[in-house]
C-alpha positions in Angstrom: -4.1 -123.6 2.5 -0.9 -125.3 3.5 -0.5 -128.6 1.8 -0.4 -131.7 4.0 2.1 -134.5 3.9 0.9 -137.5 1.9 2.2 -140.6 3.7 2.2 -144.2 2.3 3.2 -147.2 4.3 4.9 -149.9 2.3 5.1 -152.3 5.2 7.6 -152.8 8.0 9.5 -149.5 8.5 9.3 -148.3 4.9 7.4 -145.1 4.3 6.9 -142.7 1.3 6.3 -139.1 2.0 5.2 -136.5 -0.6 6.3 -133.1 0.5 4.4 -129.8 0.0 6.7 -129.2 -2.9 5.8 -132.5 -4.5 9.1 -134.2 -3.8 9.1 -137.9 -2.9 10.9 -139.0 0.2 11.5 -142.7 0.8 12.8 -143.9 4.2 14.3 -147.4 4.9 13.8 -148.9 1.4 12.9 -152.5 1.7 10.4 -153.3 -1.0 10.9 -156.2 -3.4 11.5 -158.9 -0.7 9.3 -157.2 1.9 6.5 -159.9 2.4 3.8 -157.4 3.3 4.5 -154.8 0.7 1.6 -155.0 -1.9 2.7 -156.4 -5.2 1.6 -153.3 -7.2 4.0 -151.2 -5.1 7.1 -153.3 -5.4 8.1 -151.2 -8.4 8.3 -147.4 -7.6 5.6 -145.5 -9.5 7.4 -142.2 -9.4 11.0 -141.0 -9.1 12.5 -140.8 -5.6 14.0 -137.4 -4.8 15.3 -138.1 -1.3 16.3 -141.5 0.2 16.8 -141.8 4.0 18.3 -144.8 5.8 18.2 -145.4 9.5 20.6 -148.3 9.6 22.2 -151.1 7.6 20.1 -154.2 8.4 18.6 -155.9 5.3 15.0 -155.1 6.2 15.9 -151.3 6.1 18.5 -151.1 3.3 17.6 -154.0 1.1 16.6 -151.9 -2.0 18.8 -148.8 -1.3 21.3 -149.5 -4.0 18.7 -150.4 -6.6 16.6 -147.3 -5.9 19.6 -145.0 -5.7 21.0 -146.3 -9.0 17.6 -146.0 -10.8 16.4 -142.6 -9.6 19.7 -140.9 -8.5 18.1 -139.4 -5.4 19.8 -137.4 -2.7 20.9 -140.0 -0.1 21.1 -139.4 3.6 22.6 -141.9 6.0 25.2 -142.0 8.8 28.8 -141.6 7.6 29.9 -145.2 7.5 26.7 -146.4 5.7 27.4 -143.7 3.1 30.9 -145.1 2.6 29.5 -148.5 2.0 26.9 -147.2 -0.5 29.5 -145.1 -2.3 31.4 -148.4 -2.8 28.3 -149.7 -4.6 28.4 -146.7 -7.0 25.7 -144.8 -5.3 26.0 -141.1 -6.0 24.7 -137.9 -4.4 25.6 -138.9 -0.9 24.8 -136.5 2.1 26.5 -138.2 5.1 25.8 -136.9 8.6 25.9 -138.0 12.2 23.8 -137.9 15.3 22.9 -134.4 16.5 23.7 -132.8 13.2 21.2 -131.3 10.8 21.1 -130.5 7.1 18.4 -129.4 4.6 17.9 -131.6 1.6 15.0 -131.3 -0.9 13.3 -128.7 1.2 13.3 -131.0 4.3 15.3 -130.1 7.4 16.8 -133.4 8.6 18.2 -134.0 12.1 19.8 -137.3 12.9 18.9 -138.7 16.3 20.0 -141.5 18.5 18.6 -145.0 18.3 19.4 -148.0 20.5 20.0 -150.8 18.0 22.8 -152.5 16.0 23.9 -151.6 12.5 25.9 -154.4 10.7 25.5 -154.5 6.9 25.3 -158.0 5.5 27.4 -157.9 2.3 27.8 -161.4 0.8 29.3 -163.6 3.5 30.6 -160.6 5.4 29.1 -158.2 8.0 30.3 -154.7 7.4 30.4 -152.0 10.1 27.7 -149.6 9.1 28.2 -147.0 11.9 25.3 -146.8 14.4 21.6 -147.0 14.0 19.8 -143.7 14.1 16.4 -142.0 13.8 15.4 -138.8 12.0 13.5 -135.6 12.8 12.0 -134.3 9.6 10.8 -130.8 9.4 8.8 -130.0 6.3 8.2 -126.5 4.8 4.6 -126.5 6.0 5.7 -126.7 9.6 4.9 -130.4 10.1 7.6 -132.2 12.1 7.9 -136.0 11.9 10.0 -138.3 14.1 10.9 -141.6 12.5 12.6 -143.5 15.3 14.1 -146.3 13.2 14.7 -149.5 15.0 15.2 -148.7 18.7 14.5 -149.5 22.3 12.9 -146.8 24.4 15.4 -144.3 25.9 15.0 -141.4 28.2 16.4 -138.9 25.8 13.3 -139.1 23.7 12.1 -136.4 26.2 15.0 -134.2 24.9 13.8 -134.8 21.4 10.4 -133.5 22.4 11.9 -130.5 24.1 14.2 -129.5 21.3 12.2 -130.4 18.2 8.5 -130.8 19.3 7.6 -133.4 16.7 3.8 -133.7 16.0 3.9 -137.2 14.6 6.1 -140.2 15.8 6.7 -143.3 13.8 7.5 -146.0 16.4 8.5 -149.6 16.1 6.2 -151.9 18.2 7.0 -155.5 17.0 9.0 -156.6 20.1 11.9 -159.1 20.0 14.2 -156.9 17.8 12.7 -153.5 18.7 10.3 -152.0 21.2 7.1 -153.8 22.2 3.9 -151.9 22.6 4.7 -151.5 26.3 8.0 -149.6 25.6 6.4 -147.7 22.7 3.6 -146.6 25.0 6.2 -145.2 27.4 8.0 -143.6 24.5 4.7 -141.9 23.7 4.6 -140.3 27.1 8.1 -138.9 26.6 7.5 -137.6 23.0 4.0 -136.1 23.6 3.2 -136.1 19.9 -0.3 -135.6 18.6 -0.1 -138.7 16.4 1.6 -142.1 16.7 2.2 -144.3 13.7 3.1 -148.0 14.6 5.6 -149.7 12.4 8.0 -152.7 12.3 5.3 -155.2 13.3 3.5 -158.1 11.7 6.1 -158.7 9.0 7.3 -161.9 10.5 5.8 -164.2 13.2 8.4 -163.1 15.7 7.2 -159.6 15.5 4.2 -160.0 17.8 3.3 -156.5 18.9 0.1 -155.0 17.5 -1.5 -151.5 17.2 -4.4 -152.8 19.3 -2.1 -153.6 22.2 -0.5 -150.1 21.9 -3.9 -148.5 22.0 -4.9 -150.4 25.0 -1.8 -149.4 26.9 -2.3 -145.7 25.9 -5.7 -145.6 27.5 -7.2 -142.1 27.1 -4.6 -141.3 24.4 -5.5 -144.3 22.3 -6.9 -142.1 19.6 -3.4 -140.8 18.8 -2.6 -144.1 17.1 -2.8 -143.8 13.3 -2.9 -147.4 11.9 -2.0 -147.9 8.3 -2.6 -151.0 6.2 0.4 -151.9 3.9 0.1 -149.8 0.8 -2.4 -147.4 2.3 -1.9 -143.6 1.9 -3.1 -141.1 4.6 -2.8 -137.4 4.9 -0.9 -136.5 8.0 
């Protein structure tokens, strides 16, 4: 039997995936200061093998340096963000850019477009971090995840469906800084995935979108929504 992907939501846009080979993949590491991350998960329980970053805002990169220095994982990010991390003594960098692919820790990674900003707050400076991105992750068991990062809906999501055929999409729904449920519901029609995992909501009062609103907008497709509680692990 092909082993499934064990997926844990640490809150906001931070996810842990356990691959069929038993490797740990952490995406958008914001843990210690993440107000919805459960206390018992603020310290990683097992080594991180692969660290992925969608963009340089604090709520996506806040623990990147600490995690990278502690576990020495392979790190994947857009080129300019990798330069910044390298300046913080982060090792094992695997820089890339949109449209490119590489295989790291048995995961084929394709960097996709995202419509968002990417300044890195470094002390009293904002450093150029390249552009925000998303990722298509193809695992050895054939499962294909799309983590959209922070983004607005954009028409080329239909191209992502045509090229990569993801079966599960992780979509921001919080509104204000990312898509609302209305835009996420339209993204779902473009992506045509079997499963939709809402993220980037409920962390702060300004993020008002909810999975319930997304389900209502999806109508007959409402059962595609896979809702996690912070700290919860599901088999996807």
